[in-house]
PDB file of N, CA, C and O in Angstrom, chain B, residues numbered from 101:
ATOM      1  N   MET B 101     132.267 107.785 211.306  1.00  0.00           N
ATOM      2  CA  MET B 101     131.625 106.600 211.873  1.00  0.00           C
ATOM      3  C   MET B 101     130.913 106.986 213.166  1.00  0.00           C
ATOM      4  O   MET B 101     131.506 107.614 214.043  1.00  0.00           O
ATOM      5  N   ASN B 102     129.663 106.615 213.278  1.00  0.00           N
ATOM      6  CA  ASN B 102     128.926 106.810 214.516  1.00  0.00           C
ATOM      7  C   ASN B 102     129.216 105.647 215.444  1.00  0.00           C
ATOM      8  O   ASN B 102     128.920 104.493 215.133  1.00  0.00           O
ATOM      9  N   LYS B 103     129.804 105.971 216.597  1.00  0.00           N
ATOM     10  CA  LYS B 103     130.080 104.926 217.573  1.00  0.00           C
ATOM     11  C   LYS B 103     128.865 104.701 218.448  1.00  0.00           C
ATOM     12  O   LYS B 103     128.091 105.618 218.721  1.00  0.00           O
ATOM     13  N   THR B 104     128.718 103.464 218.879  1.00  0.00           N
ATOM     14  CA  THR B 104     127.655 103.101 219.802  1.00  0.00           C
ATOM     15  C   THR B 104     128.266 102.259 220.916  1.00  0.00           C
ATOM     16  O   THR B 104     129.308 101.634 220.722  1.00  0.00           O
ATOM     17  N   ASN B 105     127.633 102.241 222.062  1.00  0.00           N
ATOM     18  CA  ASN B 105     128.084 101.420 223.192  1.00  0.00           C
ATOM     19  C   ASN B 105     127.060 100.318 223.402  1.00  0.00           C
ATOM     20  O   ASN B 105     125.857 100.574 223.451  1.00  0.00           O
ATOM     21  N   GLU B 106     127.545  99.096 223.525  1.00  0.00           N
ATOM     22  CA  GLU B 106     126.663  97.958 223.773  1.00  0.00           C
ATOM     23  C   GLU B 106     127.159  97.221 225.007  1.00  0.00           C
ATOM     24  O   GLU B 106     128.347  96.926 225.137  1.00  0.00           O
ATOM     25  N   ILE B 107     126.230  96.929 225.913  1.00  0.00           N
ATOM     26  CA  ILE B 107     126.513  96.102 227.089  1.00  0.00           C
ATOM     27  C   ILE B 107     126.186  94.668 226.683  1.00  0.00           C
ATOM     28  O   ILE B 107     125.090  94.390 226.196  1.00  0.00           O
ATOM     29  N   ILE B 108     127.134  93.763 226.884  1.00  0.00           N
ATOM     30  CA  ILE B 108     126.952  92.367 226.493  1.00  0.00           C
ATOM     31  C   ILE B 108     127.200  91.493 227.719  1.00  0.00           C
ATOM     32  O   ILE B 108     128.218  91.640 228.395  1.00  0.00           O
ATOM     33  N   ARG B 109     126.274  90.587 228.002  1.00  0.00           N
ATOM     34  CA  ARG B 109     126.444  89.612 229.085  1.00  0.00           C
ATOM     35  C   ARG B 109     126.429  88.228 228.453  1.00  0.00           C
ATOM     36  O   ARG B 109     125.521  87.892 227.692  1.00  0.00           O
ATOM     37  N   VAL B 110     127.443  87.426 228.773  1.00  0.00           N
ATOM     38  CA  VAL B 110     127.575  86.085 228.211  1.00  0.00           C
ATOM     39  C   VAL B 110     127.481  85.090 229.367  1.00  0.00           C
ATOM     40  O   VAL B 110     128.198  85.199 230.361  1.00  0.00           O
ATOM     41  N   TYR B 111     126.580  84.116 229.213  1.00  0.00           N
ATOM     42  CA  TYR B 111     126.309  83.125 230.251  1.00  0.00           C
ATOM     43  C   TYR B 111     126.682  81.732 229.756  1.00  0.00           C
ATOM     44  O   TYR B 111     126.615  81.446 228.560  1.00  0.00           O
ATOM     45  N   GLY B 112     127.073  80.880 230.681  1.00  0.00           N
ATOM     46  CA  GLY B 112     127.450  79.499 230.374  1.00  0.00           C
ATOM     47  C   GLY B 112     128.781  79.199 231.026  1.00  0.00           C
ATOM     48  O   GLY B 112     129.115  79.773 232.063  1.00  0.00           O
ATOM     49  N   ARG B 113     129.551  78.295 230.419  1.00  0.00           N
ATOM     50  CA  ARG B 113     130.906  78.035 230.926  1.00  0.00           C
ATOM     51  C   ARG B 113     131.826  79.022 230.218  1.00  0.00           C
ATOM     52  O   ARG B 113     132.382  78.732 229.159  1.00  0.00           O
ATOM     53  N   VAL B 114     131.972  80.189 230.828  1.00  0.00           N
ATOM     54  CA  VAL B 114     132.720  81.272 230.205  1.00  0.00           C
ATOM     55  C   VAL B 114     133.848  81.812 231.085  1.00  0.00           C
ATOM     56  O   VAL B 114     134.575  82.719 230.679  1.00  0.00           O
ATOM     57  N   GLN B 115     133.993  81.257 232.288  1.00  0.00           N
ATOM     58  CA  GLN B 115     135.117  81.643 233.141  1.00  0.00           C
ATOM     59  C   GLN B 115     136.071  80.464 233.251  1.00  0.00           C
ATOM     60  O   GLN B 115     135.651  79.311 233.347  1.00  0.00           O
ATOM     61  N   GLY B 116     137.380  80.778 233.236  1.00  0.00           N
ATOM     62  CA  GLY B 116     138.393  79.729 233.333  1.00  0.00           C
ATOM     63  C   GLY B 116     138.644  79.007 232.010  1.00  0.00           C
ATOM     64  O   GLY B 116     139.276  77.951 231.986  1.00  0.00           O
ATOM     65  N   VAL B 117     138.153  79.569 230.921  1.00  0.00           N
ATOM     66  CA  VAL B 117     138.317  78.940 229.599  1.00  0.00           C
ATOM     67  C   VAL B 117     138.962  79.898 228.587  1.00  0.00           C
ATOM     68  O   VAL B 117     138.977  79.612 227.390  1.00  0.00           O
ATOM     69  N   GLY B 118     139.490  81.025 229.057  1.00  0.00           N
ATOM     70  CA  GLY B 118     140.141  81.990 228.170  1.00  0.00           C
ATOM     71  C   GLY B 118     139.185  82.914 227.435  1.00  0.00           C
ATOM     72  O   GLY B 118     139.565  83.550 226.451  1.00  0.00           O
ATOM     73  N   PHE B 119     137.942  82.992 227.908  1.00  0.00           N
ATOM     74  CA  PHE B 119     136.949  83.812 227.198  1.00  0.00           C
ATOM     75  C   PHE B 119     137.353  85.281 227.149  1.00  0.00           C
ATOM     76  O   PHE B 119     137.280  85.907 226.092  1.00  0.00           O
ATOM     77  N   ARG B 120     137.774  85.836 228.277  1.00  0.00           N
ATOM     78  CA  ARG B 120     138.102  87.275 228.305  1.00  0.00           C
ATOM     79  C   ARG B 120     139.245  87.614 227.350  1.00  0.00           C
ATOM     80  O   ARG B 120     139.196  88.624 226.649  1.00  0.00           O
ATOM     81  N   TYR B 121     140.274  86.765 227.327  1.00  0.00           N
ATOM     82  CA  TYR B 121     141.437  87.050 226.473  1.00  0.00           C
ATOM     83  C   TYR B 121     141.102  86.844 225.005  1.00  0.00           C
ATOM     84  O   TYR B 121     141.608  87.558 224.140  1.00  0.00           O
ATOM     85  N   SER B 122     140.250  85.868 224.726  1.00  0.00           N
ATOM     86  CA  SER B 122     139.765  85.654 223.364  1.00  0.00           C
ATOM     87  C   SER B 122     138.952  86.864 222.914  1.00  0.00           C
ATOM     88  O   SER B 122     139.123  87.352 221.796  1.00  0.00           O
ATOM     89  N   ALA B 123     138.071  87.346 223.785  1.00  0.00           N
ATOM     90  CA  ALA B 123     137.252  88.521 223.464  1.00  0.00           C
ATOM     91  C   ALA B 123     138.135  89.740 223.216  1.00  0.00           C
ATOM     92  O   ALA B 123     137.870  90.530 222.310  1.00  0.00           O
ATOM     93  N   GLN B 124     139.183  89.890 224.020  1.00  0.00           N
ATOM     94  CA  GLN B 124     140.095  91.022 223.847  1.00  0.00           C
ATOM     95  C   GLN B 124     140.800  90.951 222.489  1.00  0.00           C
ATOM     96  O   GLN B 124     140.903  91.957 221.788  1.00  0.00           O
ATOM     97  N   GLN B 125     141.278  89.777 222.125  1.00  0.00           N
ATOM     98  CA  GLN B 125     141.960  89.617 220.838  1.00  0.00           C
ATOM     99  C   GLN B 125     141.027  89.947 219.679  1.00  0.00           C
ATOM    100  O   GLN B 125     141.403  90.668 218.755  1.00  0.00           O
ATOM    101  N   ILE B 126     139.810  89.415 219.733  1.00  0.00           N
ATOM    102  CA  ILE B 126     138.841  89.648 218.660  1.00  0.00           C
ATOM    103  C   ILE B 126     138.470  91.127 218.593  1.00  0.00           C
ATOM    104  O   ILE B 126     138.476  91.726 217.518  1.00  0.00           O
ATOM    105  N   ALA B 127     138.150  91.711 219.741  1.00  0.00           N
ATOM    106  CA  ALA B 127     137.758  93.125 219.772  1.00  0.00           C
ATOM    107  C   ALA B 127     138.871  94.009 219.230  1.00  0.00           C
ATOM    108  O   ALA B 127     138.618  94.903 218.423  1.00  0.00           O
ATOM    109  N   THR B 128     140.090  93.766 219.664  1.00  0.00           N
ATOM    110  CA  THR B 128     141.222  94.574 219.209  1.00  0.00           C
ATOM    111  C   THR B 128     141.406  94.435 217.704  1.00  0.00           C
ATOM    112  O   THR B 128     141.646  95.426 217.013  1.00  0.00           O
ATOM    113  N   SER B 129     141.296  93.218 217.192  1.00  0.00           N
ATOM    114  CA  SER B 129     141.470  93.011 215.745  1.00  0.00           C
ATOM    115  C   SER B 129     140.350  93.669 214.935  1.00  0.00           C
ATOM    116  O   SER B 129     140.539  94.001 213.764  1.00  0.00           O
ATOM    117  N   MET B 130     139.184  93.857 215.562  1.00  0.00           N
ATOM    118  CA  MET B 130     138.039  94.468 214.876  1.00  0.00           C
ATOM    119  C   MET B 130     137.959  95.979 215.093  1.00  0.00           C
ATOM    120  O   MET B 130     137.082  96.634 214.530  1.00  0.00           O
ATOM    121  N   GLY B 131     138.855  96.536 215.894  1.00  0.00           N
ATOM    122  CA  GLY B 131     138.825  97.970 216.165  1.00  0.00           C
ATOM    123  C   GLY B 131     137.775  98.379 217.178  1.00  0.00           C
ATOM    124  O   GLY B 131     137.294  99.512 217.162  1.00  0.00           O
ATOM    125  N   ILE B 132     137.420  97.454 218.061  1.00  0.00           N
ATOM    126  CA  ILE B 132     136.410  97.721 219.093  1.00  0.00           C
ATOM    127  C   ILE B 132     137.110  98.110 220.387  1.00  0.00           C
ATOM    128  O   ILE B 132     138.106  97.493 220.765  1.00  0.00           O
ATOM    129  N   CYS B 133     136.598  99.124 221.061  1.00  0.00           N
ATOM    130  CA  CYS B 133     137.137  99.574 222.341  1.00  0.00           C
ATOM    131  C   CYS B 133     136.158  99.212 223.452  1.00  0.00           C
ATOM    132  O   CYS B 133     134.973  98.994 223.200  1.00  0.00           O
ATOM    133  N   GLY B 134     136.665  99.151 224.692  1.00  0.00           N
ATOM    134  CA  GLY B 134     135.830  98.836 225.852  1.00  0.00           C
ATOM    135  C   GLY B 134     136.567  97.939 226.805  1.00  0.00           C
ATOM    136  O   GLY B 134     137.783  98.054 226.958  1.00  0.00           O
ATOM    137  N   TYR B 135     135.831  97.026 227.462  1.00  0.00           N
ATOM    138  CA  TYR B 135     136.477  96.091 228.378  1.00  0.00           C
ATOM    139  C   TYR B 135     135.623  94.853 228.583  1.00  0.00           C
ATOM    140  O   TYR B 135     134.437  94.826 228.254  1.00  0.00           O
ATOM    141  N   VAL B 136     136.263  93.825 229.138  1.00  0.00           N
ATOM    142  CA  VAL B 136     135.601  92.569 229.468  1.00  0.00           C
ATOM    143  C   VAL B 136     136.006  92.196 230.892  1.00  0.00           C
ATOM    144  O   VAL B 136     137.157  92.387 231.283  1.00  0.00           O
ATOM    145  N   ALA B 137     135.061  91.666 231.667  1.00  0.00           N
ATOM    146  CA  ALA B 137     135.326  91.310 233.064  1.00  0.00           C
ATOM    147  C   ALA B 137     134.483  90.112 233.472  1.00  0.00           C
ATOM    148  O   ALA B 137     133.372  89.922 232.977  1.00  0.00           O
ATOM    149  N   ASN B 138     135.027  89.301 234.386  1.00  0.00           N
ATOM    150  CA  ASN B 138     134.252  88.218 234.982  1.00  0.00           C
ATOM    151  C   ASN B 138     133.294  88.804 236.010  1.00  0.00           C
ATOM    152  O   ASN B 138     133.621  89.771 236.698  1.00  0.00           O
ATOM    153  N   GLU B 139     132.110  88.209 236.107  1.00  0.00           N
ATOM    154  CA  GLU B 139     131.121  88.616 237.103  1.00  0.00           C
ATOM    155  C   GLU B 139     131.027  87.532 238.176  1.00  0.00           C
ATOM    156  O   GLU B 139     131.364  86.375 237.922  1.00  0.00           O
ATOM    157  N   SER B 140     130.572  87.902 239.369  1.00  0.00           N
ATOM    158  CA  SER B 140     130.494  86.958 240.489  1.00  0.00           C
ATOM    159  C   SER B 140     129.481  85.842 240.249  1.00  0.00           C
ATOM    160  O   SER B 140     129.562  84.793 240.887  1.00  0.00           O
ATOM    161  N   ASP B 141     128.523  86.053 239.332  1.00  0.00           N
ATOM    162  CA  ASP B 141     127.516  85.013 239.049  1.00  0.00           C
ATOM    163  C   ASP B 141     128.009  83.988 238.016  1.00  0.00           C
ATOM    164  O   ASP B 141     127.255  83.104 237.609  1.00  0.00           O
ATOM    165  N   GLY B 142     129.279  84.111 237.593  1.00  0.00           N
ATOM    166  CA  GLY B 142     129.838  83.165 236.630  1.00  0.00           C
ATOM    167  C   GLY B 142     129.733  83.617 235.187  1.00  0.00           C
ATOM    168  O   GLY B 142     130.240  82.939 234.293  1.00  0.00           O
ATOM    169  N   SER B 143     129.087  84.748 234.938  1.00  0.00           N
ATOM    170  CA  SER B 143     128.956  85.264 233.579  1.00  0.00           C
ATOM    171  C   SER B 143     130.146  86.168 233.259  1.00  0.00           C
ATOM    172  O   SER B 143     130.999  86.425 234.108  1.00  0.00           O
ATOM    173  N   VAL B 144     130.182  86.641 232.014  1.00  0.00           N
ATOM    174  CA  VAL B 144     131.178  87.612 231.583  1.00  0.00           C
ATOM    175  C   VAL B 144     130.431  88.870 231.150  1.00  0.00           C
ATOM    176  O   VAL B 144     129.417  88.795 230.456  1.00  0.00           O
ATOM    177  N   TYR B 145     130.947  90.027 231.568  1.00  0.00           N
ATOM    178  CA  TYR B 145     130.367  91.334 231.260  1.00  0.00           C
ATOM    179  C   TYR B 145     131.290  92.047 230.274  1.00  0.00           C
ATOM    180  O   TYR B 145     132.504  92.101 230.472  1.00  0.00           O
ATOM    181  N   ILE B 146     130.705  92.590 229.219  1.00  0.00           N
ATOM    182  CA  ILE B 146     131.492  93.295 228.208  1.00  0.00           C
ATOM    183  C   ILE B 146     130.841  94.643 227.917  1.00  0.00           C
ATOM    184  O   ILE B 146     129.623  94.732 227.768  1.00  0.00           O
ATOM    185  N   GLU B 147     131.654  95.683 227.836  1.00  0.00           N
ATOM    186  CA  GLU B 147     131.224  96.951 227.258  1.00  0.00           C
ATOM    187  C   GLU B 147     132.024  97.118 225.989  1.00  0.00           C
ATOM    188  O   GLU B 147     133.255  97.094 226.010  1.00  0.00           O
ATOM    189  N   ALA B 148     131.318  97.288 224.875  1.00  0.00           N
ATOM    190  CA  ALA B 148     131.974  97.395 223.574  1.00  0.00           C
ATOM    191  C   ALA B 148     131.516  98.654 222.863  1.00  0.00           C
ATOM    192  O   ALA B 148     130.323  98.954 222.812  1.00  0.00           O
ATOM    193  N   GLU B 149     132.486  99.397 222.308  1.00  0.00           N
ATOM    194  CA  GLU B 149     132.172 100.610 221.556  1.00  0.00           C
ATOM    195  C   GLU B 149     132.783 100.535 220.167  1.00  0.00           C
ATOM    196  O   GLU B 149     133.983 100.307 220.008  1.00  0.00           O
ATOM    197  N   ALA B 150     131.944 100.729 219.173  1.00  0.00           N
ATOM    198  CA  ALA B 150     132.360 100.745 217.770  1.00  0.00           C
ATOM    199  C   ALA B 150     131.117 101.056 216.948  1.00  0.00           C
ATOM    200  O   ALA B 150     130.100 101.485 217.492  1.00  0.00           O
ATOM    201  N   SER B 151     131.197 100.839 215.635  1.00  0.00           N
ATOM    202  CA  SER B 151     130.012 101.010 214.794  1.00  0.00           C
ATOM    203  C   SER B 151     129.035  99.869 215.089  1.00  0.00           C
ATOM    204  O   SER B 151     129.429  98.823 215.605  1.00  0.00           O
ATOM    205  N   SER B 152     127.780 100.077 214.762  1.00  0.00           N
ATOM    206  CA  SER B 152     126.766  99.033 214.972  1.00  0.00           C
ATOM    207  C   SER B 152     127.144  97.747 214.247  1.00  0.00           C
ATOM    208  O   SER B 152     126.945  96.655 214.777  1.00  0.00           O
ATOM    209  N   GLU B 153     127.688  97.870 213.042  1.00  0.00           N
ATOM    210  CA  GLU B 153     128.082  96.694 212.261  1.00  0.00           C
ATOM    211  C   GLU B 153     129.195  95.919 212.969  1.00  0.00           C
ATOM    212  O   GLU B 153     129.138  94.693 213.056  1.00  0.00           O
ATOM    213  N   GLN B 154     130.202  96.629 213.473  1.00  0.00           N
ATOM    214  CA  GLN B 154     131.298  95.965 214.197  1.00  0.00           C
ATOM    215  C   GLN B 154     130.772  95.287 215.458  1.00  0.00           C
ATOM    216  O   GLN B 154     131.162  94.161 215.770  1.00  0.00           O
ATOM    217  N   ILE B 155     129.890  95.968 216.181  1.00  0.00           N
ATOM    218  CA  ILE B 155     129.321  95.407 217.409  1.00  0.00           C
ATOM    219  C   ILE B 155     128.550  94.131 217.090  1.00  0.00           C
ATOM    220  O   ILE B 155     128.690  93.131 217.794  1.00  0.00           O
ATOM    221  N   ASN B 156     127.738  94.155 216.037  1.00  0.00           N
ATOM    222  CA  ASN B 156     126.964  92.960 215.678  1.00  0.00           C
ATOM    223  C   ASN B 156     127.872  91.785 215.318  1.00  0.00           C
ATOM    224  O   ASN B 156     127.581  90.647 215.685  1.00  0.00           O
ATOM    225  N   GLN B 157     128.961  92.047 214.608  1.00  0.00           N
ATOM    226  CA  GLN B 157     129.919  90.988 214.277  1.00  0.00           C
ATOM    227  C   GLN B 157     130.575  90.448 215.548  1.00  0.00           C
ATOM    228  O   GLN B 157     130.779  89.242 215.687  1.00  0.00           O
ATOM    229  N   PHE B 158     130.901  91.346 216.466  1.00  0.00           N
ATOM    230  CA  PHE B 158     131.535  90.947 217.726  1.00  0.00           C
ATOM    231  C   PHE B 158     130.588  90.083 218.566  1.00  0.00           C
ATOM    232  O   PHE B 158     131.015  89.098 219.169  1.00  0.00           O
ATOM    233  N   ILE B 159     129.308  90.452 218.604  1.00  0.00           N
ATOM    234  CA  ILE B 159     128.320  89.669 219.354  1.00  0.00           C
ATOM    235  C   ILE B 159     128.240  88.256 218.780  1.00  0.00           C
ATOM    236  O   ILE B 159     128.124  87.291 219.535  1.00  0.00           O
ATOM    237  N   GLU B 160     128.299  88.123 217.462  1.00  0.00           N
ATOM    238  CA  GLU B 160     128.295  86.784 216.847  1.00  0.00           C
ATOM    239  C   GLU B 160     129.514  85.984 217.284  1.00  0.00           C
ATOM    240  O   GLU B 160     129.408  84.780 217.517  1.00  0.00           O
ATOM    241  N   CYS B 161     130.661  86.627 217.400  1.00  0.00           N
ATOM    242  CA  CYS B 161     131.864  85.945 217.897  1.00  0.00           C
ATOM    243  C   CYS B 161     131.673  85.520 219.357  1.00  0.00           C
ATOM    244  O   CYS B 161     132.125  84.446 219.756  1.00  0.00           O
ATOM    245  N   CYS B 162     131.006  86.361 220.150  1.00  0.00           N
ATOM    246  CA  CYS B 162     130.742  86.028 221.553  1.00  0.00           C
ATOM    247  C   CYS B 162     129.821  84.810 221.657  1.00  0.00           C
ATOM    248  O   CYS B 162     129.937  84.025 222.598  1.00  0.00           O
ATOM    249  N   ARG B 163     128.923  84.651 220.713  1.00  0.00           N
ATOM    250  CA  ARG B 163     128.013  83.495 220.715  1.00  0.00           C
ATOM    251  C   ARG B 163     128.767  82.183 220.486  1.00  0.00           C
ATOM    252  O   ARG B 163     128.305  81.117 220.893  1.00  0.00           O
ATOM    253  N   LYS B 164     129.922  82.266 219.837  1.00  0.00           N
ATOM    254  CA  LYS B 164     130.741  81.074 219.591  1.00  0.00           C
ATOM    255  C   LYS B 164     131.698  80.831 220.748  1.00  0.00           C
ATOM    256  O   LYS B 164     131.795  79.709 221.246  1.00  0.00           O
ATOM    257  N   GLY B 165     132.409  81.874 221.183  1.00  0.00           N
ATOM    258  CA  GLY B 165     133.365  81.761 222.269  1.00  0.00           C
ATOM    259  C   GLY B 165     134.567  80.917 221.893  1.00  0.00           C
ATOM    260  O   GLY B 165     134.599  80.316 220.819  1.00  0.00           O
ATOM    261  N   PRO B 166     135.566  80.870 222.782  1.00  0.00           N
ATOM    262  CA  PRO B 166     136.729  80.015 222.532  1.00  0.00           C
ATOM    263  C   PRO B 166     136.345  78.535 222.647  1.00  0.00           C
ATOM    264  O   PRO B 166     135.262  78.205 223.130  1.00  0.00           O
ATOM    265  N   SER B 167     137.227  77.663 222.206  1.00  0.00           N
ATOM    266  CA  SER B 167     136.886  76.239 222.061  1.00  0.00           C
ATOM    267  C   SER B 167     136.449  75.560 223.361  1.00  0.00           C
ATOM    268  O   SER B 167     135.610  74.660 223.322  1.00  0.00           O
ATOM    269  N   ARG B 168     136.992  75.964 224.503  1.00  0.00           N
ATOM    270  CA  ARG B 168     136.638  75.289 225.762  1.00  0.00           C
ATOM    271  C   ARG B 168     135.397  75.869 226.435  1.00  0.00           C
ATOM    272  O   ARG B 168     134.948  75.353 227.458  1.00  0.00           O
ATOM    273  N   SER B 169     134.848  76.928 225.871  1.00  0.00           N
ATOM    274  CA  SER B 169     133.660  77.543 226.476  1.00  0.00           C
ATOM    275  C   SER B 169     132.394  76.832 226.009  1.00  0.00           C
ATOM    276  O   SER B 169     132.372  76.172 224.970  1.00  0.00           O
ATOM    277  N   ILE B 170     131.344  76.988 226.807  1.00  0.00           N
ATOM    278  CA  ILE B 170     130.003  76.538 226.424  1.00  0.00           C
ATOM    279  C   ILE B 170     129.080  77.733 226.623  1.00  0.00           C
ATOM    280  O   ILE B 170     128.774  78.112 227.753  1.00  0.00           O
ATOM    281  N   ILE B 171     128.644  78.320 225.521  1.00  0.00           N
ATOM    282  CA  ILE B 171     127.808  79.515 225.582  1.00  0.00           C
ATOM    283  C   ILE B 171     126.350  79.088 225.675  1.00  0.00           C
ATOM    284  O   ILE B 171     125.835  78.410 224.786  1.00  0.00           O
ATOM    285  N   GLN B 172     125.687  79.490 226.759  1.00  0.00           N
ATOM    286  CA  GLN B 172     124.274  79.181 226.930  1.00  0.00           C
ATOM    287  C   GLN B 172     123.388  80.335 226.477  1.00  0.00           C
ATOM    288  O   GLN B 172     122.320  80.122 225.903  1.00  0.00           O
ATOM    289  N   GLU B 173     123.843  81.563 226.740  1.00  0.00           N
ATOM    290  CA  GLU B 173     123.018  82.723 226.405  1.00  0.00           C
ATOM    291  C   GLU B 173     123.882  83.964 226.273  1.00  0.00           C
ATOM    292  O   GLU B 173     124.847  84.139 227.017  1.00  0.00           O
ATOM    293  N   VAL B 174     123.536  84.825 225.324  1.00  0.00           N
ATOM    294  CA  VAL B 174     124.170  86.130 225.164  1.00  0.00           C
ATOM    295  C   VAL B 174     123.058  87.168 225.162  1.00  0.00           C
ATOM    296  O   VAL B 174     122.165  87.141 224.315  1.00  0.00           O
ATOM    297  N   ARG B 175     123.126  88.083 226.122  1.00  0.00           N
ATOM    298  CA  ARG B 175     122.163  89.189 226.186  1.00  0.00           C
ATOM    299  C   ARG B 175     122.920  90.476 225.890  1.00  0.00           C
ATOM    300  O   ARG B 175     124.074  90.632 226.289  1.00  0.00           O
ATOM    301  N   HIS B 176     122.269  91.387 225.195  1.00  0.00           N
ATOM    302  CA  HIS B 176     122.927  92.672 224.934  1.00  0.00           C
ATOM    303  C   HIS B 176     121.884  93.775 224.827  1.00  0.00           C
ATOM    304  O   HIS B 176     120.741  93.556 224.427  1.00  0.00           O
ATOM    305  N   PHE B 177     122.325  94.956 225.197  1.00  0.00           N
ATOM    306  CA  PHE B 177     121.454  96.132 225.152  1.00  0.00           C
ATOM    307  C   PHE B 177     122.325  97.384 225.075  1.00  0.00           C
ATOM    308  O   PHE B 177     123.493  97.346 225.463  1.00  0.00           O
ATOM    309  N   PRO B 178     121.775  98.490 224.580  1.00  0.00           N
ATOM    310  CA  PRO B 178     122.548  99.722 224.444  1.00  0.00           C
ATOM    311  C   PRO B 178     123.021 100.252 225.791  1.00  0.00           C
ATOM    312  O   PRO B 178     122.306 100.189 226.791  1.00  0.00           O
ATOM    313  N   GLY B 179     124.236 100.772 225.790  1.00  0.00           N
ATOM    314  CA  GLY B 179     124.794 101.407 226.977  1.00  0.00           C
ATOM    315  C   GLY B 179     125.092 102.871 226.691  1.00  0.00           C
ATOM    316  O   GLY B 179     124.724 103.403 225.643  1.00  0.00           O
ATOM    317  N   GLN B 180     125.761 103.509 227.637  1.00  0.00           N
ATOM    318  CA  GLN B 180     126.119 104.918 227.502  1.00  0.00           C
ATOM    319  C   GLN B 180     127.518 105.007 226.907  1.00  0.00           C
ATOM    320  O   GLN B 180     128.427 104.318 227.372  1.00  0.00           O
ATOM    321  N   LEU B 181     127.706 105.834 225.898  1.00  0.00           N
ATOM    322  CA  LEU B 181     128.989 106.010 225.242  1.00  0.00           C
ATOM    323  C   LEU B 181     130.008 106.539 226.247  1.00  0.00           C
ATOM    324  O   LEU B 181     129.796 107.579 226.870  1.00  0.00           O
ATOM    325  N   MET B 182     131.127 105.808 226.401  1.00  0.00           N
ATOM    326  CA  MET B 182     132.158 106.173 227.370  1.00  0.00           C
ATOM    327  C   MET B 182     133.456 106.637 226.695  1.00  0.00           C
ATOM    328  O   MET B 182     134.371 107.101 227.375  1.00  0.00           O
ATOM    329  N   ASN B 183     133.541 106.515 225.369  1.00  0.00           N
ATOM    330  CA  ASN B 183     134.727 106.917 224.606  1.00  0.00           C
ATOM    331  C   ASN B 183     135.998 106.207 225.061  1.00  0.00           C
ATOM    332  O   ASN B 183     137.030 106.841 225.280  1.00  0.00           O
ATOM    333  N   TYR B 184     135.913 104.885 225.201  1.00  0.00           N
ATOM    334  CA  TYR B 184     137.092 104.081 225.518  1.00  0.00           C
ATOM    335  C   TYR B 184     138.104 104.222 224.389  1.00  0.00           C
ATOM    336  O   TYR B 184     137.731 104.459 223.241  1.00  0.00           O
ATOM    337  N   ILE B 185     139.391 104.075 224.718  1.00  0.00           N
ATOM    338  CA  ILE B 185     140.435 104.218 223.701  1.00  0.00           C
ATOM    339  C   ILE B 185     141.127 102.892 223.381  1.00  0.00           C
ATOM    340  O   ILE B 185     141.955 102.835 222.471  1.00  0.00           O
ATOM    341  N   SER B 186     140.802 101.836 224.110  1.00  0.00           N
ATOM    342  CA  SER B 186     141.374 100.511 223.851  1.00  0.00           C
ATOM    343  C   SER B 186     140.393  99.478 224.400  1.00  0.00           C
ATOM    344  O   SER B 186     139.349  99.832 224.947  1.00  0.00           O
ATOM    345  N   PHE B 187     140.738  98.197 224.248  1.00  0.00           N
ATOM    346  CA  PHE B 187     139.895  97.129 224.808  1.00  0.00           C
ATOM    347  C   PHE B 187     140.734  96.393 225.838  1.00  0.00           C
ATOM    348  O   PHE B 187     141.792  95.854 225.512  1.00  0.00           O
ATOM    349  N   ARG B 188     140.262  96.368 227.093  1.00  0.00           N
ATOM    350  CA  ARG B 188     141.045  95.810 228.194  1.00  0.00           C
ATOM    351  C   ARG B 188     140.338  94.660 228.868  1.00  0.00           C
ATOM    352  O   ARG B 188     139.111  94.564 228.859  1.00  0.00           O
ATOM    353  N   VAL B 189     141.140  93.787 229.455  1.00  0.00           N
ATOM    354  CA  VAL B 189     140.628  92.727 230.326  1.00  0.00           C
ATOM    355  C   VAL B 189     140.685  93.278 231.741  1.00  0.00           C
ATOM    356  O   VAL B 189     141.719  93.789 232.171  1.00  0.00           O
ATOM    357  N   ARG B 190     139.575  93.175 232.464  1.00  0.00           N
ATOM    358  CA  ARG B 190     139.555  93.638 233.872  1.00  0.00           C
ATOM    359  C   ARG B 190     139.404  92.454 234.786  1.00  0.00           C
ATOM    360  O   ARG B 190     139.365  92.617 236.006  1.00  0.00           O
TER     361      ARG B 190
END
């Protein structure tokens, strides 16, 4: 499997609604490594490493978010492969 790294930024009501922990659960269940963190501008920052197909499925999950979130925008672009070994909340 060719791994790829994708930087994902999620905007909207995504802090204080369990978004990071939801993302961690989904990523772990999909075999995706990387991390998720809150940003000072109110967005969530994600680095995800897996196959392109897994990343695309994960991005679709990010577009939905947990039930209390309101997703306004999801931006993503290729990042540098970091060879993460798990998916963590930061």
